[in-house]
NUNU-657329 format. One line per 5 residues: number of its first residue (from 1); their letters; for each residue z, x, y of N, C-alpha, C. Coordinates in nm, 2 decimals, decimal comma. Atoms other than C-alpha are relative to their C-alpha. Layout:
REM residues N
NUM> A> Z:X:Y:Z:X:Y:Z:X:Y | ...
***
This chain:
REM residues 185
1> MKNIF> -0,11:-0,03:-0,01:-0,30:-2,44:0,47:0,12:-0,19:0,04 | -0,05:0,06:-0,10:-0,18:-2,64:0,81:0,01:-0,19:-0,09 | 0,07:0,14:0,03:-0,34:-2,98:0,65:0,09:-0,03:-0,15 | -0,14:0,04:0,10:-0,11:-2,96:0,33:0,08:-0,02:-0,01 | -0,14:-0,04:-0,08:0,21:-2,89:0,51:0,02:-0,12:0,03
6> FGLFF> -0,02:0,10:-0,08:0,13:-3,17:0,74:0,00:-0,10:-0,13 | 0,02:0,08:0,08:0,07:-3,40:0,46:0,19:0,02:-0,11 | -0,18:0,00:0,05:0,38:-3,30:0,29:0,14:-0,02:0,03 | -0,05:-0,01:-0,08:0,58:-3,27:0,55:0,06:-0,12:0,08 | -0,01:0,13:-0,03:0,53:-3,63:0,65:0,03:-0,12:-0,13
11> SIFSY> -0,08:0,11:0,10:0,60:-3,79:0,32:0,14:0,05:-0,05 | -0,16:0,02:-0,05:0,93:-3,60:0,34:0,04:-0,11:0,05 | -0,05:0,07:-0,08:0,99:-3,73:0,63:-0,01:-0,17:-0,02 | -0,01:0,18:0,02:0,91:-4,11:0,52:0,11:-0,02:-0,09 | -0,11:0,05:0,12:1,11:-4,10:0,18:0,14:0,10:0,10
16> AQNSN> -0,13:0,02:-0,07:1,42:-3,96:0,42:0,02:-0,09:0,08 | -0,01:0,09:-0,12:1,37:-4,20:0,69:-0,03:-0,14:-0,08 | -0,05:0,10:0,05:1,37:-4,46:0,45:0,11:-0,01:-0,14 | -0,10:0,04:0,08:1,61:-4,38:0,18:0,15:0,08:0,04 | -0,14:-0,04:-0,07:1,99:-4,39:0,27:0,07:0,13:-0,08
21> SAYGT> -0,07:-0,14:0,04:2,21:-4,08:0,23:0,16:-0,08:-0,11 | -0,06:0,06:0,05:2,54:-4,09:0,07:0,09:-0,10:0,04 | -0,07:0,08:-0,08:2,71:-4,22:0,35:-0,08:-0,14:0,07 | 0,04:0,12:-0,06:2,46:-4,51:0,39:-0,10:0,02:0,15 | 0,08:0,04:-0,07:2,23:-4,41:0,64:-0,09:0,17:0,03
26> SRPIK> 0,10:-0,13:0,09:1,91:-4,17:0,63:0,03:0,12:0,13 | -0,07:-0,10:-0,03:1,97:-3,84:0,73:-0,13:0,07:0,13 | 0,09:-0,09:-0,14:1,82:-3,68:1,06:-0,13:0,17:-0,04 | 0,11:-0,13:0,03:1,51:-3,44:1,03:-0,07:0,09:0,10 | 0,07:-0,05:-0,11:1,33:-3,24:1,24:-0,15:-0,06:0,06
31> TNLSE> 0,11:0,10:-0,02:1,04:-3,46:1,43:-0,10:0,11:0,07 | 0,08:-0,13:-0,09:0,89:-3,15:1,61:-0,06:0,09:-0,07 | 0,08:-0,07:0,05:0,62:-3,00:1,37:-0,10:0,11:0,00 | 0,05:-0,12:0,00:0,46:-2,75:1,53:0,14:0,11:-0,01 | -0,10:-0,09:0,01:0,80:-2,58:1,58:0,03:0,03:-0,14
36> TINEI> -0,03:-0,03:0,12:0,89:-2,64:1,20:-0,06:0,11:-0,06 | 0,04:-0,11:0,06:0,59:-2,47:1,10:-0,01:0,14:0,05 | -0,02:-0,14:-0,02:0,62:-2,21:1,30:0,12:0,13:-0,03 | -0,17:-0,05:0,03:1,00:-2,16:1,18:-0,06:0,02:-0,14 | 0,02:0,00:0,13:0,80:-2,15:0,85:-0,09:0,12:-0,06
41> ERNDF> 0,06:-0,12:0,01:0,54:-1,89:0,92:0,13:0,13:0,07 | -0,09:-0,11:-0,05:0,80:-1,65:1,10:0,06:0,05:-0,11 | -0,11:-0,09:0,11:1,03:-1,64:0,81:-0,07:0,04:-0,11 | 0,04:-0,06:0,08:0,73:-1,59:0,56:-0,05:0,12:0,07 | 0,04:-0,17:-0,05:0,65:-1,28:0,77:0,09:0,04:-0,01
46> RYREQ> -0,12:-0,08:0,03:0,99:-1,12:0,73:-0,01:0,00:-0,09 | 0,00:-0,04:0,12:0,95:-1,20:0,41:-0,07:0,14:-0,05 | 0,10:-0,06:0,06:0,63:-1,01:0,31:0,05:0,13:0,06 | -0,02:-0,17:-0,12:0,75:-0,72:0,62:0,08:0,06:-0,08 | -0,12:-0,02:0,12:1,06:-0,69:0,38:-0,06:0,08:-0,12
51> KRKNK> 0,06:-0,02:0,17:0,88:-0,71:0,02:-0,06:0,16:0,02 | 0,09:-0,11:-0,03:0,62:-0,40:0,21:0,11:0,10:-0,03 | -0,06:-0,09:0,02:0,92:-0,20:0,31:0,01:0,07:-0,07 | -0,11:-0,02:0,19:1,09:-0,23:-0,06:-0,05:0,01:-0,06 | 0,04:-0,05:0,15:0,83:-0,18:-0,23:-0,01:0,10:-0,06
56> RSKKG> -0,04:-0,09:0,04:0,84:-0,04:-0,53:-0,03:-0,01:-0,12 | 0,08:0,01:0,11:0,63:0,07:-0,82:0,06:0,00:-0,13 | -0,04:-0,06:0,10:0,66:0,02:-1,15:0,05:0,11:-0,09 | -0,01:-0,10:0,04:0,69:0,38:-1,22:0,13:0,05:0,05 | -0,16:0,00:-0,04:0,99:0,40:-0,99:-0,05:0,03:0,11
61> FTTNG> 0,05:-0,05:-0,09:0,78:0,53:-0,70:0,03:-0,07:0,13 | -0,08:0,05:-0,12:0,95:0,45:-0,36:-0,12:0,02:0,10 | 0,08:0,01:-0,10:0,77:0,40:-0,04:0,07:0,00:0,13 | -0,11:-0,03:-0,10:1,07:0,32:0,22:-0,07:-0,06:0,12 | -0,01:0,04:-0,08:0,86:0,16:0,41:-0,13:0,09:0,10
66> EKILI> 0,05:-0,13:-0,04:0,63:0,47:0,55:-0,15:0,03:-0,07 | 0,20:-0,07:0,07:0,24:0,52:0,46:0,03:0,09:0,01 | 0,06:-0,16:-0,02:0,18:0,90:0,35:-0,14:0,00:0,01 | 0,09:0,03:-0,05:-0,09:0,98:0,49:-0,08:0,09:-0,03 | -0,01:-0,11:0,06:-0,34:1,24:0,34:-0,10:0,08:0,10
71> YGGEN> 0,13:-0,04:-0,08:-0,52:1,52:0,53:-0,02:0,16:-0,06 | 0,01:-0,11:0,06:-0,70:1,81:0,44:-0,15:0,10:0,13 | 0,11:-0,07:-0,08:-0,98:2,05:0,54:0,05:0,14:0,05 | -0,03:-0,11:-0,01:-0,98:2,40:0,66:0,17:0,06:0,09 | -0,08:0,00:-0,08:-0,68:2,32:0,95:0,04:-0,17:-0,02
76> SEVFL> -0,07:0,18:0,02:-0,60:1,98:0,78:-0,02:-0,09:0,12 | 0,09:0,09:-0,06:-0,80:1,82:1,00:-0,09:-0,12:-0,03 | 0,07:0,06:0,02:-1,00:1,59:0,82:0,09:-0,12:-0,09 | -0,04:0,11:0,04:-0,84:1,22:0,70:-0,06:-0,02:-0,14 | 0,06:0,08:0,17:-0,85:1,13:0,32:0,06:-0,06:-0,05
81> GCLNC> -0,02:0,14:0,09:-0,68:0,85:0,32:0,19:-0,06:-0,04 | -0,14:0,07:0,01:-0,32:0,65:0,26:0,05:0,02:-0,16 | -0,06:0,01:0,19:-0,12:0,73:-0,10:0,03:-0,13:-0,04 | -0,07:0,08:0,08:0,06:0,47:-0,11:-0,04:-0,16:0,12 | 0,04:0,19:-0,03:-0,12:0,14:0,08:-0,05:-0,04:-0,06
86> DKFHK> 0,05:0,09:0,03:-0,24:-0,13:-0,03:-0,13:0,02:-0,10 | 0,15:-0,01:0,04:-0,57:-0,14:-0,24:-0,06:-0,10:0,07 | 0,15:0,06:-0,07:-0,73:-0,37:-0,01:0,08:0,04:0,16 | 0,05:-0,11:-0,15:-0,65:-0,14:0,30:-0,08:0,10:0,03 | 0,15:-0,08:0,02:-0,94:0,00:0,45:0,01:0,12:-0,02
91> ESIWN> -0,03:-0,10:0,05:-0,76:0,31:0,41:0,02:0,09:-0,07 | 0,02:-0,06:0,11:-0,68:0,35:0,13:-0,04:0,06:-0,09 | 0,13:-0,03:0,13:-0,72:0,55:-0,20:0,01:-0,03:-0,08 | 0,07:0,12:0,13:-0,68:0,26:-0,43:-0,10:-0,06:0,08 | 0,10:0,10:-0,12:-0,97:0,10:-0,20:-0,13:0,04:-0,09
96> TMGDF> 0,17:-0,13:0,08:-1,27:0,18:-0,47:-0,12:-0,08:0,11 | 0,12:0,04:-0,07:-1,49:-0,03:-0,19:0,01:0,07:0,11 | 0,00:-0,08:-0,09:-1,38:0,19:0,09:-0,04:0,13:0,03 | 0,13:-0,15:0,00:-1,47:0,53:0,24:0,11:0,09:-0,09 | -0,08:-0,12:0,03:-1,14:0,70:0,09:0,05:-0,03:-0,14
101> GSVFG> -0,04:0,03:0,07:-1,12:0,51:-0,24:-0,09:0,01:-0,10 | 0,10:-0,03:0,02:-1,43:0,54:-0,37:-0,08:0,10:-0,07 | 0,09:-0,14:0,09:-1,60:0,78:-0,67:-0,12:0,07:0,10 | 0,09:-0,03:-0,01:-1,87:0,82:-0,44:0,00:0,07:0,19 | -0,02:0,02:-0,09:-1,73:0,83:-0,10:0,05:0,20:0,04
106> QFSIW> 0,07:-0,12:-0,08:-1,80:1,15:0,12:0,17:0,07:-0,02 | -0,12:-0,06:0,02:-1,39:1,21:0,17:0,12:-0,07:-0,04 | -0,10:0,10:0,16:-1,24:1,04:-0,14:0,04:0,14:-0,08 | -0,06:-0,06:0,06:-1,02:1,28:-0,32:-0,06:0,02:-0,17 | 0,07:-0,01:0,10:-1,20:1,10:-0,63:-0,12:0,02:-0,05
111> NKFRE> 0,11:-0,02:0,01:-1,52:1,20:-0,57:0,01:0,18:-0,06 | -0,01:-0,17:0,05:-1,56:1,51:-0,82:-0,12:0,10:0,08 | 0,07:-0,09:-0,02:-1,84:1,65:-0,68:-0,07:0,06:0,21 | 0,01:-0,03:-0,15:-1,77:1,70:-0,30:0,13:0,11:0,03 | -0,08:-0,11:-0,02:-1,55:1,94:-0,11:0,17:-0,03:0,02
116> YGGQM> -0,16:0,07:0,00:-1,19:1,70:-0,13:0,05:-0,07:-0,12 | -0,06:0,07:0,15:-1,19:1,60:-0,49:-0,09:0,03:-0,08 | 0,00:-0,09:0,09:-1,27:1,75:-0,82:0,07:0,16:-0,04 | -0,06:-0,14:0,04:-1,15:2,12:-0,97:-0,11:0,09:0,07 | 0,04:-0,16:-0,07:-1,38:2,25:-0,80:-0,01:-0,01:0,16
121> GNYSP> 0,02:0,00:-0,14:-1,37:2,10:-0,45:0,02:0,10:0,06 | -0,02:-0,09:-0,16:-1,33:2,35:-0,13:0,23:-0,01:-0,01 | -0,13:0,04:-0,06:-1,00:2,17:-0,05:0,04:-0,14:-0,05 | -0,04:0,12:0,06:-0,97:1,92:-0,30:0,19:0,06:-0,04 | -0,14:0,00:0,00:-0,54:1,87:-0,40:-0,05:0,05:-0,22
126> FNQFS> 0,05:-0,05:0,17:-0,71:1,93:-0,81:-0,03:0,13:-0,03 | 0,12:-0,18:0,00:-0,88:2,28:-0,77:0,14:0,06:0,04 | -0,12:-0,04:0,01:-0,56:2,49:-0,87:-0,05:0,16:0,07 | 0,06:-0,09:-0,10:-0,77:2,76:-0,68:0,01:-0,02:0,17 | 0,03:0,01:-0,14:-0,78:2,59:-0,35:0,07:0,07:0,08
131> KKPPI> -0,07:-0,12:-0,10:-0,66:2,84:-0,08:0,03:-0,10:0,12 | -0,02:0,11:-0,14:-0,62:2,49:0,18:-0,01:-0,10:-0,08 | -0,04:0,15:0,05:-0,47:2,17:-0,03:0,03:-0,08:0,11 | -0,08:0,14:-0,07:-0,40:1,84:0,18:0,12:0,05:0,02 | -0,11:-0,05:-0,04:-0,11:1,84:0,32:0,02:-0,15:0,04
136> LVDSK> 0,02:0,12:0,04:0,06:1,50:0,32:0,11:-0,03:0,12 | -0,07:0,08:-0,11:0,26:1,30:0,61:0,00:-0,09:0,04 | -0,01:0,10:-0,07:0,36:1,03:0,78:-0,06:-0,02:0,08 | 0,05:0,06:-0,09:0,27:0,78:1,01:0,07:0,08:0,11 | -0,15:-0,06:-0,11:0,58:0,99:1,24:-0,07:0,17:0,05
141> GNKYG> 0,03:-0,13:-0,02:0,39:1,31:1,15:0,10:0,14:-0,06 | -0,10:-0,09:0,08:0,70:1,46:0,91:-0,10:0,05:-0,14 | 0,07:-0,03:0,11:0,54:1,68:0,64:0,06:0,01:-0,14 | -0,12:-0,01:0,11:0,62:1,59:0,27:-0,10:0,08:-0,07 | 0,01:-0,02:0,05:0,46:1,86:0,13:-0,17:0,05:-0,01
146> YFSVD> 0,09:0,02:0,01:0,09:1,99:0,06:-0,03:-0,05:-0,19 | 0,04:0,03:0,14:-0,09:1,82:-0,25:-0,08:0,06:-0,08 | 0,04:-0,11:0,05:-0,16:2,08:-0,46:0,05:0,00:-0,19 | -0,02:-0,03:0,18:-0,21:2,10:-0,88:0,06:0,15:-0,03 | -0,11:-0,12:0,05:-0,09:2,43:-0,85:0,16:-0,01:0,10
151> SFYKQ> -0,09:-0,01:-0,01:0,26:2,40:-0,82:0,09:0,09:0,07 | -0,03:-0,13:-0,03:0,34:2,74:-0,72:-0,06:-0,03:0,11 | 0,05:0,03:-0,18:0,13:2,68:-0,38:0,15:-0,03:0,09 | -0,06:-0,04:-0,09:0,36:2,75:-0,11:0,00:-0,15:0,03 | -0,08:0,12:-0,03:0,59:2,43:-0,01:-0,10:-0,10:-0,05
156> STDLK> 0,04:0,11:0,12:0,43:2,19:-0,30:0,08:-0,07:0,09 | -0,08:0,16:0,01:0,55:1,82:-0,21:0,07:-0,01:-0,14 | -0,06:0,05:0,18:0,76:1,67:-0,45:0,06:-0,16:0,03 | -0,02:0,17:0,01:0,69:1,31:-0,38:0,00:-0,02:-0,20 | 0,03:0,05:0,13:0,69:1,14:-0,69:-0,14:-0,03:-0,04
161> LAIYI> 0,14:0,03:0,02:0,36:0,96:-0,68:-0,11:0,11:0,01 | 0,11:-0,13:0,01:0,18:1,28:-0,55:0,02:0,05:-0,09 | -0,03:-0,10:0,09:0,32:1,44:-0,83:-0,09:-0,08:-0,11 | 0,08:0,16:0,13:0,19:1,12:-1,12:-0,15:0,08:0,06 | 0,16:0,00:-0,04:-0,14:1,15:-0,93:-0,05:0,10:0,00
166> IENWE> 0,08:-0,14:0,05:-0,21:1,53:-0,97:0,04:0,01:-0,14 | -0,01:-0,01:0,15:-0,09:1,52:-1,37:-0,09:-0,13:-0,05 | 0,07:0,11:0,05:-0,32:1,23:-1,40:-0,11:0,00:0,02 | 0,18:0,00:-0,11:-0,63:1,29:-1,14:-0,11:-0,06:-0,15 | 0,13:0,03:0,08:-0,90:1,28:-1,47:0,01:-0,13:-0,02
171> VISED> 0,06:0,10:0,01:-0,79:0,96:-1,58:0,02:-0,11:0,17 | 0,00:0,09:-0,12:-0,71:0,80:-1,23:-0,14:-0,05:0,02 | 0,14:0,01:-0,07:-1,04:0,84:-1,13:-0,15:0,01:-0,06 | 0,07:0,03:0,05:-1,20:0,75:-1,41:0,00:-0,19:0,04 | -0,03:0,10:-0,01:-1,06:0,41:-1,33:0,14:-0,06:0,10
176> VNSAY> -0,12:0,05:-0,12:-0,88:0,36:-0,99:0,10:-0,12:0,01 | -0,07:0,14:0,02:-0,79:0,01:-1,03:0,09:-0,01:-0,12 | -0,04:-0,01:0,08:-0,67:0,03:-1,32:0,18:0,09:0,01 | -0,13:-0,05:0,00:-0,44:0,26:-1,24:0,09:-0,02:0,08 | -0,09:0,03:-0,11:-0,31:0,15:-0,94:0,06:-0,14:-0,06
181> IDIFE> -0,13:0,09:0,09:-0,24:-0,19:-1,16:0,16:0,05:-0,08 | -0,13:-0,03:0,06:-0,01:0,03:-1,35:0,09:0,10:0,12 | -0,14:-0,11:-0,10:0,15:0,21:-1,10:0,09:-0,14:0,12 | -0,05:0,07:-0,12:0,20:-0,04:-0,81:0,00:-0,14:-0,08 | -0,03:0,13:0,02:0,20:-0,40:-0,96:0,04:-0,05:-0,12
***
């Protein structure tokens, strides 16, 4: 990347030095290449960070920059993944190659044959008779309610993304990648 930029920069630099401006003199250009590269990288980082914070899905689910985490088990002590993380994030429920997004993962809500997924899992958000469904919290510890198909469960979540997942979990679990694309891209 830097080699391409380096070549491009010197092409522009040479052109600016050899061409005349409207006033008949060459335009000054920064000659400190490393400073220019660092400035571009900082601006690119700021752009990506702002885009991440303002991420809005096609379906209108907003994240407000906070990672929404899923905890399940008897005392909500088992980490079950990140609800709104990118599909390449290792903790994302959308990462089909990770522990939390795979249909075979021990701690995946998409695994229909384990205790945290499917209609029969004791701690599954998709089991309407679950006594202890997972809870949603952000990285600061703020609670967003229980992640449960049972809308009458005490303090059920009202996060639109979580509700969408609950309403469509069977289709989503069949093809997590396509669901991610449909929701976020």
